[in-house]
ZAMARGU-4260 file (C-alpha; in steps of 0.2 Angstrom, whole numbers, plus 5000, padded with zeros to 4 digits):
<rodrens>
0) 4485/6048/4949 | 4500/6045/4937 | 4504/6030/4927 | 4521/6026/4920 | 4523/6019/4903
5) 4539/6011/4897 | 4543/6007/4879 | 4558/5997/4873 | 4567/5994/4857 | 4582/5984/4851
10) 4596/5995/4846 | 4614/5997/4840 | 4627/6010/4841 | 4635/6017/4825 | 4650/6028/4822
15) 4646/6043/4810 | 4655/6060/4807 | 4648/6074/4816 | 4645/6092/4809 | 4663/6096/4812
20) 4669/6079/4804 | 4674/6072/4821 | 4667/6055/4825 | 4651/6054/4835 | 4641/6039/4841
25) 4623/6037/4835 | 4609/6025/4842 | 4599/6016/4829 | 4583/6007/4834 | 4579/5991/4825
30) 4560/5995/4826 | 4550/6010/4829 | 4543/6004/4846 | 4548/6019/4856 | 4536/6033/4850
35) 4545/6048/4858 | 4560/6044/4848 | 4551/6042/4831 | 4559/6054/4818 | 4573/6058/4829
40) 4592/6054/4830 | 4600/6051/4847 | 4618/6054/4846 | 4633/6056/4858 | 4647/6068/4856
45) 4664/6061/4861 | 4678/6070/4869 | 4689/6081/4857 | 4704/6071/4850 | 4694/6054/4850
50) 4699/6045/4834 | 4688/6036/4823 | 4696/6020/4828 | 4693/6024/4846 | 4675/6028/4843
55) 4673/6011/4834 | 4680/6002/4849 | 4667/6011/4860 | 4653/6006/4848 | 4659/5988/4848
60) 4659/5987/4867 | 4642/5995/4868 | 4635/5984/4855 | 4641/5968/4864 | 4633/5973/4880
65) 4618/5984/4877 | 4602/5974/4873 | 4588/5987/4872 | 4585/6005/4875 | 4570/6010/4885
70) 4560/6026/4889 | 4548/6028/4903 | 4535/6042/4902 | 4524/6048/4916 | 4506/6051/4910
75) 4496/6061/4922 | 4478/6057/4922 | 4464/6067/4931 | 4452/6058/4942 | 4435/6065/4947
</rodrens>
């Protein structure tokens, strides 16, 4: 039998420069309440040609509308 476990955290989107100096969106958690994301960076690469200003607008819209991030993990348990 399997049991699902969901963890949530408040978050915000931030524009940063990627390795190629192009803007990327990263997700910052307000608290470490999503254990699978501890010590990780979750980022989103944008289409080529996206300007820093456009990336900021995307981040602003997401920050206005996204409340939390959630992750649901399925844990398998053995029953005798």
